[in-house]
N, C-alpha and C positions, 0 to 999 in steps of 0.2 A: 372619413366616411365609414359608417358601420359596415363591416364585411358581410354581414348577413344579407344586406340589401343586394349584393351582387348575386347571391343564390336566388333571391326572389326575382330579380331581373331576368335571370336565365330561365327560371320556371315559367315566367310569363311569356318570354320570347319563344319558348318551346311549344307552349300550349295555345298561344294567341287568344287566351280567354281567362278573365279574372277568376271565374268560378272554378275552372279546372285547376288553375295555378294555385289558388288558395286552398283547395282540397289537397293537392299534392304537398303543400307546405304546412298543412294543419293549422291554418290561421284564417281569420275573417277577411272577406273581400275588402271591407273598408280600410282595415289595417294595411293590407297589401297595397291598396291604392295610395294611401298616405305615404308609404315608404317609397314608392316609385316616384311620386311627385317631389318628395324630399331629395331624391337623387337628381331629378331634373333641375331643381332649383340650385343645388350645389354645383352641378356641372354647367348650368346656364344654357342647356339645350333641351329640346323635346326628344324623348327616346322612342315614343310610340305614337302612331296615328290611331285615334280612338273612334270607334263607331258604336252603335247601340249594342251590338252583340260580340264583336271581335276587335282585337287590336293587332296592328302590324308595326313592325320596326320602321322607324325613320332611318335616313342614311346615317344619322349620328348613333342610333341604336345598333345598326349593323356594324358600325365601326367599333363600338364598345364591346359587342358580344364576344369575340375571340379573347379579348383582354380580360373580360369578366370570367370566362371559363378558366383562363390561366391563373387568375388570382384565387379562385375557389379551389383549384387543384393544388396550388402551392400551399394554401392554408391546410388542406387535407393532408398533404404529404408531411408538412412540418408537424402537425398534431400527431400523426401516426408515429413519426420518428421519435417525437418527444415522449409519447406514452411507452414506446418500446424501450427507450433508454431508461426511463424512470422505473419501469417494471424490472428491468435487468439489474438495476442497482438495489433492488429490494432483496436480492439473494445474499447468502452468507459467504464470506471469505474466511477460510481457515488458514491461519498463518503459523507455521512452526518456527520457533526462535531458539537461539542459544540462551543459556542461563544469563542472569544479570541483564535482562531485557532493557531496563531503564538506562543502564550505563552505556548501551549502544544506541540510545535515542530512538529505539524501535517503538517504544510506547508513545513517543511524541508523534511519530508518523501515523500510528493507528488513531490517535486522538484527532490529528489534522484531517485524516481521511474521513473519519466519522462526522466531523463538522461539515465537510464538503458534501458528503453523501449521507444525510441523516437517516434515510430509509434503509440503508444497508446495515448489516451486522458483521462483526469480526469475532472469530473464535481463535484464541491463542493456545498453542501447545508448546511448552518449554521442554527441552531435553538435550541430550548429547547429540552432536551432529550425526553420528552413525545411526542413532535411532531415528532422527528426523529424516534422514535420507530414505530409510526403509519405509517410514510412514508416507513420505511423498510418493514413492514408487507404488505403494499400496493404495494410493488415492484417498488417503485419510486426511490430507491437507492439500491446499492449492499451491503453496509455495513455502519456502523455508529460508530463514537467515541462518547461515552456518559456516563454520570453518570446514574446508574440504581437504581430503587427502590429496597431497600433491598440488593443491590450489588449482584444480582443473575441473570445472563443471562437466565438460564433455567426457572426461575420463570416468566420472561417476554416472554417465548416461543421462545427464541433465542439460538443460539450458540455463543460462544465468549471466549475471554481471557483478563486477566488484561493487561492494557497498562501503567498506571501510577497512583500514588496517588496524591491527592490534599487535602487541609485542610481548614477548616473555620477559618478566621481571622477577627479581628475588624479593621475597617478603620475609622480614625478620622481626622478632620482638624488639622493642625499643632498647632493651638492655643488652642486646647482642653486640659483640665487638665489631661486627661488620655493618651494623645498622647505619653508621654515619658516613659510610662510603658513598661517593657519587656514582661511580661505575666500578663493577667487579668483573674480572675474568671468570667465566663460568667454572673453569677447572678449580678455582679456589674453594668451591663448595663440596668437593669430593669427600671430605671427612664429616660433613654435616648430617644430622638426622632430618629426614624429610617428612612432611605431611602432604599427601597427594590427593588429587581427585581420583575418582573411581577408575579401576583398571579397565582397559579396552575402550576408554573414551579417547576422542581425538586429541583433547588437551593433554591427557596423560601420555599418550603415545608420542606427542611432539616433545614433551619434556624428556622422556627417555631417549628419544633419538638425538636430541641436542646434547645431552650429557654424554652419550656414547660417542658422539662425534669428537668430543674433546678428551676422551679417554677414560671415563669412569661410569659406573652404574650407581645411581643414587640409593642410599640406604633408607628405605621407606618404613616408618614406624606406624603410620596411620593412613588409611584410605577413607575418604569422605565422599558422599554423593552431593553435598551442597557446599557452595563457596563460603557461605557464612560460617559453616562448621570448620572449614580449613582455617579461616581467619581467626576464629575464636581460639582454636588450639595453638595457633602461632602466638597470640597475645598471652596465653597461659604458659608460654615458654616450653612447649612440648616439641618444638622443632622449627624448621624454616619451611618455606614453600616456594615453588616457582609457579606463577599464575600468569594469565593474560593481564596486561596492564589495566585495561578497562574494568576488570573484575575487582580492582582494588581502589577505584576512584572514591567510592563512598560505601562504607560497610552497610550491609543489608540488615544487620541486627540492630534494632532500635535501641538496645541497651548500651550500644557503644557510645562513648562521649563524642562531642564535636571534634576533638583532636584525636585522630586515629591512634590507637594504642599499638601500632606496628609501623615499621618503616619499609618503604619501597625503594629498591636500588636497581638501577639499570644494569643489564648484563652485557658482556662482550664474549663472543660475537653476538651482535643484535639479531634476534630471531623474529622474523615477521610472520604474523598469523592473520592473513586477510579473512574478512567475512564477506560472503557472497549471498546475493539473493538468487535463489534457484527455483525452477519449476520444471515440470515434465517436458521432455523433448517430443513426445509422441502425441500430445494433445494440445489443442488450442485453449488458451485461457478463457474463462467466462468474461463477459463484459465487466462485471464487478471486479474480478481479479485483475483485469487489464488496467482499470482505473487505480487500483491499489499500487500496481507496478509504476504507474505514472507518478503517484504520490512519492514513491521512493526515489524515482529519478529526479523529481523536483527538489527533494531534500538534499540529494547529492550535489545538484547544481547550485543551490543556495549556499551550501557549505563551502563550495569552492570560490564563491564570489568574494572580492576583497572587502 
């Protein structure tokens, strides 16, 4: 049955007059009369006793009236909730991410979220975790994917949850004597020349800390802000590097051939560098941001399924 008929039935029941009801509904009396008769035919009962000037509810009409009001109210509530939800998803979500976004499947999450909520928009900010944390606290983004000092969101004054693990690996020119090794003790790199990511970055600090832990300070010849610059210098045999494993999965420089011109070797002890999704602890996320967080949680759940 057409739900608008219930609103028309209620208007006629409230006014007991076709003219008043039709004026309230902004429709013709004949149309209103046809709709009421259509309801009666579908229900198989008479809803109104009709006289020349007024109408009154039959016992079947009185039975229907509270249910009709509930149906109309339910439709109104649903429509209002739907409009509010749709409107909230038209807002923009600003997401800060670690470098090499595609290698952490973050771009896949953003694309999936956009397909599910086409009216929303996503702005991405790439940077070092320390910069991302500062931007998040300054309310320049809604959430960040980042490696965290001490792997503790609360220690950084944030809320968050684990997204994925990454590991430190050695990156060598293919011609390097250690390039064919499967696993290398980290201390065997103490005499090598290093190409490193920028100083004061979380990744750089983690490399220094790991080297110091096994008894040496790396000799760094080059500092680079971009991962592809590090990889390019490695391929030119300017030194070796220690990077996050995901950063080496596929070179970002389109000039690299399909076969990577460098070798990746596992290091011992194995150093884990988790990535977390974090957001501010002192503010509730917007509806759009909450939906983005749900998309991330779905990605984690799907990844863990056999």
